[in-house]
Gaussian input, Z-matrix of N, CA and C with variables (Angstrom, degrees):
# hf/3-21g

backbone

0 1
 N
 C     1     B1
 C     2     B2     1     A1
 N     3     B3     2     A2     1     D1
 C     4     B4     3     A3     2     D2
 C     5     B5     4     A4     3     D3
 N     6     B6     5     A5     4     D4
 C     7     B7     6     A6     5     D5
 C     8     B8     7     A7     6     D6
 N     9     B9     8     A8     7     D7
 C    10    B10     9     A9     8     D8
 C    11    B11    10    A10     9     D9
 N    12    B12    11    A11    10    D10
 C    13    B13    12    A12    11    D11
 C    14    B14    13    A13    12    D12
 N    15    B15    14    A14    13    D13
 C    16    B16    15    A15    14    D14
 C    17    B17    16    A16    15    D15
 N    18    B18    17    A17    16    D16
 C    19    B19    18    A18    17    D17
 C    20    B20    19    A19    18    D18
 N    21    B21    20    A20    19    D19
 C    22    B22    21    A21    20    D20
 C    23    B23    22    A22    21    D21
 N    24    B24    23    A23    22    D22
 C    25    B25    24    A24    23    D23
 C    26    B26    25    A25    24    D24
 N    27    B27    26    A26    25    D25
 C    28    B28    27    A27    26    D26
 C    29    B29    28    A28    27    D27
 N    30    B30    29    A29    28    D28
 C    31    B31    30    A30    29    D29
 C    32    B32    31    A31    30    D30
 N    33    B33    32    A32    31    D31
 C    34    B34    33    A33    32    D32
 C    35    B35    34    A34    33    D33
 N    36    B36    35    A35    34    D34
 C    37    B37    36    A36    35    D35
 C    38    B38    37    A37    36    D36
 N    39    B39    38    A38    37    D37
 C    40    B40    39    A39    38    D38
 C    41    B41    40    A40    39    D39
 N    42    B42    41    A41    40    D40
 C    43    B43    42    A42    41    D41
 C    44    B44    43    A43    42    D42
 N    45    B45    44    A44    43    D43
 C    46    B46    45    A45    44    D44
 C    47    B47    46    A46    45    D45
 N    48    B48    47    A47    46    D46
 C    49    B49    48    A48    47    D47
 C    50    B50    49    A49    48    D48
 N    51    B51    50    A50    49    D49
 C    52    B52    51    A51    50    D50
 C    53    B53    52    A52    51    D51
 N    54    B54    53    A53    52    D52
 C    55    B55    54    A54    53    D53
 C    56    B56    55    A55    54    D54
 N    57    B57    56    A56    55    D55
 C    58    B58    57    A57    56    D56
 C    59    B59    58    A58    57    D57
 N    60    B60    59    A59    58    D58
 C    61    B61    60    A60    59    D59
 C    62    B62    61    A61    60    D60
 N    63    B63    62    A62    61    D61
 C    64    B64    63    A63    62    D62
 C    65    B65    64    A64    63    D63
 N    66    B66    65    A65    64    D64
 C    67    B67    66    A66    65    D65
 C    68    B68    67    A67    66    D66
 N    69    B69    68    A68    67    D67
 C    70    B70    69    A69    68    D68
 C    71    B71    70    A70    69    D69
 N    72    B72    71    A71    70    D70
 C    73    B73    72    A72    71    D71
 C    74    B74    73    A73    72    D72
 N    75    B75    74    A74    73    D73
 C    76    B76    75    A75    74    D74
 C    77    B77    76    A76    75    D75
 N    78    B78    77    A77    76    D76
 C    79    B79    78    A78    77    D77
 C    80    B80    79    A79    78    D78
 N    81    B81    80    A80    79    D79
 C    82    B82    81    A81    80    D80
 C    83    B83    82    A82    81    D81
 N    84    B84    83    A83    82    D82
 C    85    B85    84    A84    83    D83
 C    86    B86    85    A85    84    D84
 N    87    B87    86    A86    85    D85
 C    88    B88    87    A87    86    D86
 C    89    B89    88    A88    87    D87
 N    90    B90    89    A89    88    D88
 C    91    B91    90    A90    89    D89
 C    92    B92    91    A91    90    D90
 N    93    B93    92    A92    91    D91
 C    94    B94    93    A93    92    D92
 C    95    B95    94    A94    93    D93
 N    96    B96    95    A95    94    D94
 C    97    B97    96    A96    95    D95
 C    98    B98    97    A97    96    D96
 N    99    B99    98    A98    97    D97
 C   100   B100    99    A99    98    D98
 C   101   B101   100   A100    99    D99
 N   102   B102   101   A101   100   D100
 C   103   B103   102   A102   101   D101
 C   104   B104   103   A103   102   D102
 N   105   B105   104   A104   103   D103
 C   106   B106   105   A105   104   D104
 C   107   B107   106   A106   105   D105
 N   108   B108   107   A107   106   D106
 C   109   B109   108   A108   107   D107
 C   110   B110   109   A109   108   D108
 N   111   B111   110   A110   109   D109
 C   112   B112   111   A111   110   D110
 C   113   B113   112   A112   111   D111
 N   114   B114   113   A113   112   D112
 C   115   B115   114   A114   113   D113
 C   116   B116   115   A115   114   D114
 N   117   B117   116   A116   115   D115
 C   118   B118   117   A117   116   D116
 C   119   B119   118   A118   117   D117
 N   120   B120   119   A119   118   D118
 C   121   B121   120   A120   119   D119
 C   122   B122   121   A121   120   D120
 N   123   B123   122   A122   121   D121
 C   124   B124   123   A123   122   D122
 C   125   B125   124   A124   123   D123
 N   126   B126   125   A125   124   D124
 C   127   B127   126   A126   125   D125
 C   128   B128   127   A127   126   D126
 N   129   B129   128   A128   127   D127
 C   130   B130   129   A129   128   D128
 C   131   B131   130   A130   129   D129
 N   132   B132   131   A131   130   D130
 C   133   B133   132   A132   131   D131
 C   134   B134   133   A133   132   D132
 N   135   B135   134   A134   133   D133
 C   136   B136   135   A135   134   D134
 C   137   B137   136   A136   135   D135
 N   138   B138   137   A137   136   D136
 C   139   B139   138   A138   137   D137
 C   140   B140   139   A139   138   D138
 N   141   B141   140   A140   139   D139
 C   142   B142   141   A141   140   D140
 C   143   B143   142   A142   141   D141

   B1=1.4426
   B2=1.5239
   B3=1.2995
   B4=1.4604
   B5=1.5186
   B6=1.3279
   B7=1.4555
   B8=1.5186
   B9=1.3100
   B10=1.4604
   B11=1.5244
   B12=1.3090
   B13=1.4660
   B14=1.5281
   B15=1.3289
   B16=1.4650
   B17=1.5211
   B18=1.3149
   B19=1.4556
   B20=1.5235
   B21=1.3502
   B22=1.4618
   B23=1.5257
   B24=1.3269
   B25=1.4585
   B26=1.5217
   B27=1.3430
   B28=1.4626
   B29=1.5241
   B30=1.3154
   B31=1.4599
   B32=1.5285
   B33=1.3149
   B34=1.4694
   B35=1.5250
   B36=1.3200
   B37=1.4696
   B38=1.5268
   B39=1.3309
   B40=1.4690
   B41=1.5337
   B42=1.3258
   B43=1.4647
   B44=1.5286
   B45=1.3235
   B46=1.4699
   B47=1.5224
   B48=1.3101
   B49=1.4643
   B50=1.5346
   B51=1.3309
   B52=1.4608
   B53=1.5293
   B54=1.3234
   B55=1.4547
   B56=1.5198
   B57=1.3135
   B58=1.4603
   B59=1.5247
   B60=1.2962
   B61=1.4603
   B62=1.5176
   B63=1.3020
   B64=1.4603
   B65=1.5199
   B66=1.3049
   B67=1.4628
   B68=1.5179
   B69=1.3172
   B70=1.4556
   B71=1.5220
   B72=1.3004
   B73=1.4617
   B74=1.5212
   B75=1.3145
   B76=1.4568
   B77=1.5194
   B78=1.3115
   B79=1.4615
   B80=1.5181
   B81=1.3267
   B82=1.4635
   B83=1.5240
   B84=1.3177
   B85=1.4582
   B86=1.5252
   B87=1.3335
   B88=1.4676
   B89=1.5288
   B90=1.3153
   B91=1.4650
   B92=1.5307
   B93=1.3302
   B94=1.4712
   B95=1.5229
   B96=1.3235
   B97=1.4705
   B98=1.5181
   B99=1.3046
   B100=1.4631
   B101=1.5212
   B102=1.3278
   B103=1.4620
   B104=1.5251
   B105=1.3289
   B106=1.4613
   B107=1.5297
   B108=1.3287
   B109=1.4629
   B110=1.5276
   B111=1.3145
   B112=1.4644
   B113=1.5239
   B114=1.3355
   B115=1.4614
   B116=1.5232
   B117=1.3180
   B118=1.4753
   B119=1.5204
   B120=1.3191
   B121=1.4660
   B122=1.5246
   B123=1.3060
   B124=1.4719
   B125=1.5244
   B126=1.3424
   B127=1.4676
   B128=1.5275
   B129=1.3355
   B130=1.4597
   B131=1.5209
   B132=1.3001
   B133=1.4598
   B134=1.5230
   B135=1.3123
   B136=1.4569
   B137=1.5256
   B138=1.3152
   B139=1.4655
   B140=1.5126
   B141=1.3394
   B142=1.4614
   B143=1.5034
   A1=108.92
   A2=117.71
   A3=122.70
   A4=109.48
   A5=116.84
   A6=121.51
   A7=112.73
   A8=116.28
   A9=120.84
   A10=110.17
   A11=116.60
   A12=121.63
   A13=111.83
   A14=116.74
   A15=121.79
   A16=109.23
   A17=115.89
   A18=120.71
   A19=110.01
   A20=118.33
   A21=120.41
   A22=111.33
   A23=116.21
   A24=120.34
   A25=112.53
   A26=117.18
   A27=122.67
   A28=107.79
   A29=115.37
   A30=118.02
   A31=108.66
   A32=117.17
   A33=121.35
   A34=111.29
   A35=117.39
   A36=119.66
   A37=111.65
   A38=117.43
   A39=121.24
   A40=110.46
   A41=116.20
   A42=121.48
   A43=110.95
   A44=117.16
   A45=120.53
   A46=112.14
   A47=118.19
   A48=121.22
   A49=111.62
   A50=117.26
   A51=121.63
   A52=112.79
   A53=117.42
   A54=120.86
   A55=110.67
   A56=115.20
   A57=119.99
   A58=108.23
   A59=116.39
   A60=119.90
   A61=111.58
   A62=115.45
   A63=122.28
   A64=110.34
   A65=116.85
   A66=121.19
   A67=108.61
   A68=115.96
   A69=121.46
   A70=108.15
   A71=116.30
   A72=121.94
   A73=107.74
   A74=116.41
   A75=121.05
   A76=110.39
   A77=116.02
   A78=121.85
   A79=106.83
   A80=116.15
   A81=120.25
   A82=110.35
   A83=116.01
   A84=121.28
   A85=111.39
   A86=117.75
   A87=122.47
   A88=108.27
   A89=116.00
   A90=121.03
   A91=112.27
   A92=118.19
   A93=120.66
   A94=111.74
   A95=117.77
   A96=120.77
   A97=111.32
   A98=116.54
   A99=120.67
   A100=111.43
   A101=117.06
   A102=120.52
   A103=110.35
   A104=116.75
   A105=120.01
   A106=110.38
   A107=116.99
   A108=121.58
   A109=111.27
   A110=116.53
   A111=119.76
   A112=112.40
   A113=117.75
   A114=119.79
   A115=112.25
   A116=118.16
   A117=121.56
   A118=113.14
   A119=117.88
   A120=121.03
   A121=111.69
   A122=116.84
   A123=121.30
   A124=111.36
   A125=117.48
   A126=123.50
   A127=111.12
   A128=115.87
   A129=121.54
   A130=110.32
   A131=115.68
   A132=121.68
   A133=107.18
   A134=116.32
   A135=121.19
   A136=107.88
   A137=116.83
   A138=121.32
   A139=110.70
   A140=116.74
   A141=119.23
   A142=108.97
   D1=124.82
   D2=-179.51
   D3=-92.96
   D4=120.40
   D5=179.57
   D6=-96.32
   D7=-22.19
   D8=-177.02
   D9=-66.13
   D10=134.81
   D11=-179.90
   D12=-91.28
   D13=-26.32
   D14=-177.68
   D15=-119.94
   D16=169.35
   D17=175.51
   D18=-69.21
   D19=150.24
   D20=176.89
   D21=-62.04
   D22=155.86
   D23=-177.48
   D24=-70.72
   D25=-18.45
   D26=174.18
   D27=-145.36
   D28=152.18
   D29=173.95
   D30=-71.44
   D31=159.33
   D32=-178.70
   D33=-60.00
   D34=-41.83
   D35=-179.18
   D36=-67.33
   D37=-38.94
   D38=178.03
   D39=-67.79
   D40=-42.65
   D41=179.73
   D42=-62.10
   D43=-43.36
   D44=-177.37
   D45=-65.38
   D46=-28.49
   D47=178.87
   D48=-68.46
   D49=-25.99
   D50=-179.60
   D51=-82.21
   D52=-12.14
   D53=-177.30
   D54=-83.75
   D55=141.51
   D56=174.84
   D57=-143.56
   D58=156.15
   D59=-179.50
   D60=72.47
   D61=-154.27
   D62=-178.24
   D63=-85.63
   D64=128.06
   D65=174.22
   D66=-122.55
   D67=144.40
   D68=-178.82
   D69=-130.39
   D70=131.27
   D71=175.36
   D72=-105.75
   D73=127.04
   D74=-179.06
   D75=-118.49
   D76=138.40
   D77=173.15
   D78=-103.58
   D79=122.12
   D80=-176.03
   D81=-130.66
   D82=157.94
   D83=179.48
   D84=-89.04
   D85=-42.37
   D86=-177.64
   D87=-111.02
   D88=97.76
   D89=-173.40
   D90=-64.57
   D91=-45.81
   D92=-177.95
   D93=-60.11
   D94=-45.85
   D95=179.03
   D96=-66.21
   D97=-38.55
   D98=-179.12
   D99=-66.79
   D100=-42.89
   D101=178.73
   D102=-61.90
   D103=-44.96
   D104=178.57
   D105=-57.94
   D106=-49.79
   D107=-179.51
   D108=-59.86
   D109=-47.66
   D110=-176.66
   D111=-66.01
   D112=-38.42
   D113=-179.74
   D114=-76.05
   D115=-45.25
   D116=-173.81
   D117=-82.74
   D118=-39.65
   D119=-174.56
   D120=-94.30
   D121=-48.86
   D122=-175.95
   D123=-86.07
   D124=-17.99
   D125=-177.50
   D126=63.63
   D127=36.27
   D128=179.56
   D129=-81.15
   D130=151.42
   D131=175.52
   D132=-98.85
   D133=118.39
   D134=-179.73
   D135=-86.61
   D136=120.12
   D137=-177.54
   D138=-96.98
   D139=-46.26
   D140=-173.28
   D141=-151.60

């Protein structure tokens, strides 16, 4: 099921070329709480 209403800001192949080092994709239920936790506690950089 596609939830996105618009096209992504970059194609998958273009986006992957910009990544370096370790990347982690997380699936979460509460996005606002997760972003707060990841930025403040884990010191993660949220890209997209």
